[in-house]
C-alpha positions in Angstrom: -15.4 15.7 -0.5 -16.1 12.8 -2.6 -17.3 12.1 -6.3 -20.5 9.2 -5.8 -21.9 7.4 -9.2 -24.2 7.1 -7.9 -23.4 5.6 -4.7 -20.0 4.6 -5.7 -16.8 6.6 -4.4 -14.6 7.4 -7.5 -12.7 10.1 -6.2 -11.1 11.7 -2.8 -10.1 15.3 -2.6 -7.5 16.7 -0.1 -5.6 20.0 -0.3 -6.2 20.9 -3.8 -5.5 17.0 -4.9 -7.9 14.6 -6.5 -6.9 10.5 -5.8 -8.7 8.3 -7.8 -11.0 5.4 -6.0 -11.8 2.0 -7.5 -15.1 1.5 -5.6 -16.2 -2.4 -6.0 -18.2 -5.0 -4.6 -21.6 -5.2 -2.4 -22.8 -1.7 -1.5 -23.6 -2.7 1.9 -20.4 -4.6 2.3 -18.0 -3.8 4.9 -15.2 -1.5 3.7 -11.5 -2.7 2.6 -9.2 -0.1 1.7 -6.4 -1.3 -0.9 -3.4 0.4 -1.3 -0.5 -0.2 -3.7 3.2 -0.4 -3.6 6.0 0.8 -6.2 5.7 0.6 -9.2 2.4 0.1 -9.4 -1.5 1.4 -9.3 -4.8 0.5 -8.1 -4.9 -2.1 -10.9 -2.7 -4.4 -8.9 -5.7 -5.8 -6.8 -7.9 -6.0 -10.0 -7.6 -10.2 -9.3 -7.9 -10.0 -5.2 -10.9 -7.9 -5.5 -13.5 -10.0 -6.7 -12.5 -12.7 -4.3 -13.1 -10.1 -1.4 -16.5 -9.0 -3.4 -17.7 -12.8 -3.3 -17.4 -13.1 0.2 -19.5 -9.7 0.7 -16.8 -7.0 1.0 -16.7 -3.9 -0.6 -13.5 -2.7 -1.4 -11.6 0.7 -2.7 -8.8 0.6 -4.0 -6.6 4.0 -3.8 -4.8 5.5 -6.9 -2.1 7.1 -4.7 -0.6 10.5 -4.3 2.2 10.7 -7.2 0.1 8.0 -9.1 -3.5 9.7 -9.5 -3.1 11.9 -12.7 -4.6 15.1 -10.7 -2.6 14.5 -7.3 1.1 14.8 -8.7 2.2 17.7 -6.4 5.4 19.0 -6.9 8.6 18.8 -4.1 9.6 16.0 -1.9 8.0 16.9 1.0 4.9 16.5 -0.4 5.7 12.9 -0.3 6.3 12.3 3.1 4.9 9.1 4.8 2.5 11.9 6.8 0.9 13.1 4.1 0.5 10.0 2.2 -1.4 8.4 5.3 -3.0 11.8 5.2 -4.5 10.7 1.9 -5.8 7.3 3.2 -6.9 8.7 6.1 -9.3 11.1 4.2 -10.7 8.3 2.4 -11.3 6.0 5.9 -13.0 9.3 7.3 -15.8 9.0 4.6 -15.7 5.5 4.4 -16.6 5.6 8.3 -17.9 8.9 8.5 -21.6 9.9 10.3 -24.5 9.5 7.8 -25.4 12.2 5.3 -23.4 13.6 2.1 -20.5 12.0 1.3 -21.0 9.3 4.1 -20.9 5.8 2.8 -20.4 3.9 5.7 -22.2 5.7 8.3 -23.0 2.6 10.4 -19.7 1.6 10.8 -16.9 2.7 12.9 -13.6 1.5 11.2 -13.0 -0.2 7.9 -10.2 -3.2 7.2 -6.9 -1.5 5.6 -4.6 -4.1 3.6 -1.5 -2.5 1.5 1.4 -3.9 -0.2 5.0 -2.8 -0.6 5.4 1.0 -0.1 1.1 0.9 0.6 2.1 -1.3 3.5 4.3 1.4 4.8 1.5 3.8 4.5 -1.0 1.2 5.8 1.2 0.7 9.1 1.7 4.5 9.6 -2.2 4.7 9.6 -2.9 2.1 11.4 -0.4 3.6 14.1 -1.3 7.2 14.0 -5.3 7.0 13.3 -6.4 3.3 14.9 -9.5 4.8 15.5 -10.5 4.4 11.8 -8.7 1.1 11.2 -10.5 -2.3 12.0 -7.7 -4.2 11.0 -4.4 -4.4 8.9 -3.1 -6.6 6.3 0.6 -5.8 5.3 2.1 -7.7 2.3 5.5 -7.5 1.8 6.9 -5.0 3.9 7.0 -5.3 7.7 6.6 -2.8 10.5 9.2 0.1 9.7 10.7 -0.3 13.3 11.1 -3.6 12.3 12.5 -3.0 8.9 15.1 -0.4 10.0 16.4 -2.5 12.7 17.4 -5.3 10.2 19.2 -3.0 8.1 22.5 -3.8 10.0 21.4 -7.0 11.5 20.5 -8.9 8.3 21.1 -9.1 4.8 18.3 -6.1 4.4 20.9 -3.5 3.9 22.0 -5.2 1.0 18.2 -5.9 -0.9 17.7 -2.6 -0.3 20.8 -0.9 -2.7 18.1 0.8 -4.6 16.5 2.9 -2.0 20.2 5.0 -2.2 20.1 4.5 -6.1 16.7 6.5 -6.3 17.8 9.1 -4.2 20.3 10.4 -7.2 18.4 13.5 -9.0 17.8 11.7 -12.3 19.3 8.6 -12.0 16.1 6.1 -12.0 14.5 8.1 -14.5 17.5 7.8 -16.8 17.7 4.2 -16.1 13.9 4.0 -16.9 14.7 5.5 -20.2 17.3 3.0 -21.1 15.1 0.0 -20.5 17.2 -0.8 -17.7 14.6 -0.1 -15.1 12.0 -2.7 -16.5 15.1 -5.7 -16.5 15.4 -5.3 -13.0 12.0 -5.6 -12.7 12.1 -8.8 -14.4 15.1 -9.9 -12.2 12.9 -9.0 -9.5 9.9 -11.5 -10.1 7.7 -9.4 -12.3 6.1 -11.4 -15.3 6.5 -9.9 -18.9 2.8 -8.7 -18.5 3.4 -6.9 -15.3 5.8 -5.1 -17.5 4.3 -4.2 -19.6 1.4 -2.6 -17.3 4.1 -1.0 -15.3 5.1 0.5 -18.9 1.9 1.3 -20.0 0.5 2.7 -16.2 3.7 4.1 -15.0 6.4 5.1 -17.7 3.8 6.4 -20.3 1.3 7.9 -17.7 4.0 10.3 -16.1 3.7 8.5 -12.6 7.2 7.6 -12.5 8.6 10.9 -10.9 5.3 10.8 -8.4 6.4 7.2 -7.3 10.2 7.8 -7.0 9.0 10.7 -4.7 7.9 8.4 -2.0 11.4 7.4 -1.8 13.3 10.6 -2.1 10.9 12.2 0.8 12.2 9.6 3.1 14.5 12.2 5.2 11.5 14.1 6.4 10.2 10.7 7.7 8.4 11.1 11.2 10.4 9.1 13.2 8.2 8.9 16.3 5.3 7.6 14.4 7.2 4.8 12.6 8.1 3.7 16.0 4.9 3.4 17.6 3.5 0.2 18.3 0.2 -1.0 16.6 -3.0 -1.6 18.5 -5.3 -3.4 15.5 -5.3 -6.8 14.6 -2.9 -7.3 12.1 -1.2 -10.1 9.9 1.8 -9.5 8.2 1.8 -11.7 4.5 5.6 -12.4 3.3 6.9 -14.9 0.6 9.7 -16.7 0.7 10.6 -15.4 -3.1 10.9 -11.8 -2.2 14.1 -10.4 -3.4 13.6 -7.3 -1.6 12.6 -7.9 1.8 14.7 -10.5 3.9 12.7 -12.7 6.1 14.8 -11.4 9.0 12.9 -7.9 9.2 9.7 -10.0 8.6 10.6 -11.7 11.8 10.7 -8.9 13.9 7.5 -7.4 12.8 5.2 -9.1 15.5 7.6 -7.5 18.3 5.9 -3.7 17.1 2.2 -5.2 17.3 0.5 -4.7 20.7 -2.8 -6.7 19.1 -3.7 -10.4 17.8 -1.2 -11.0 15.2 -0.2 -13.6 12.5 2.3 -14.0 10.2 1.8 -15.6 6.7 4.6 -16.9 4.9 4.0 -18.0 1.0 6.7 -20.3 -0.4 7.3 -20.2 -4.0 5.9 -16.7 -4.2 8.0 -13.6 -5.8 7.6 -9.8 -4.3 4.9 -9.6 -5.9 1.9 -10.7 -4.1 -1.3 -9.3 -5.1 -1.2 -10.0 -9.1 0.7 -13.4 -8.9 -0.7 -15.0 -5.7 -4.2 -13.3 -5.5 -6.2 -16.3 -4.0 -4.1 -16.8 -0.8 -3.5 -13.0 -0.6 -7.5 -12.5 -0.5 -7.6 -15.1 2.0 -5.4 -13.6 4.4 -7.3 -10.3 4.1 -10.7 -12.3 4.8 -9.2 -14.0 7.6 -7.9 -11.0 9.1 -11.4 -9.0 8.5 -13.1 -12.2 9.6 -11.3 -12.8 13.4 -11.6 -8.4 13.7 
């Protein structure tokens, strides 16, 4: 189910949850679904989307489970990657569905998908489990899950991912957030003062932090078989050499897990927060992959 105003998709319903959507760009443009990461929301694409619109694409930036105010279920299991992926598939089903009530792009059979950080993890999962819905994939910062896991013991990735274990402690990250430590860590990770202020407003003040942390806390219930599957849709992996969270070793393994046209783009001098800090090259990467697919 969706809500349209009058031809715009503003929300998607699934399993009693309501996920908000920012639908912008030409109504007849090819659909591009944009997935945010942690700890951000759909607004992280606000500088990328207009650049895609200028090239004729229509964007759907999804406020994902745990972030959308009406989609914050209780319990860690509700935040398994399979559930996050199914939310995105519900949106994709709507966008590429048959003509009729709720169908936006009945003449299209697939949509382009782009994700950053945790949004990239979800995008990888959607591409492997529902390739019938995905025309192309552009993953920012986080490589294919199998490449990431293999790098944990063969590169510095394990050290860079220390916070994943820290987030498993009940109340630990929440305590850090309450003392301002979380915000200082984000600044050290490359976020600007304005980006940290947006984090405070959209995540802390709006009550989205527990839902975002639940994505990490649901990792023990990851679908390992799906995480090992090869990607069969045209894919671009985008990584920035100023990323303090993702090691290059993990990224260089990524292509081994794609059985389709693949490209690695390395952005020099950019931190982890690519969509907000390098919107022009980010949009160019999505556009190039879309045009080639």
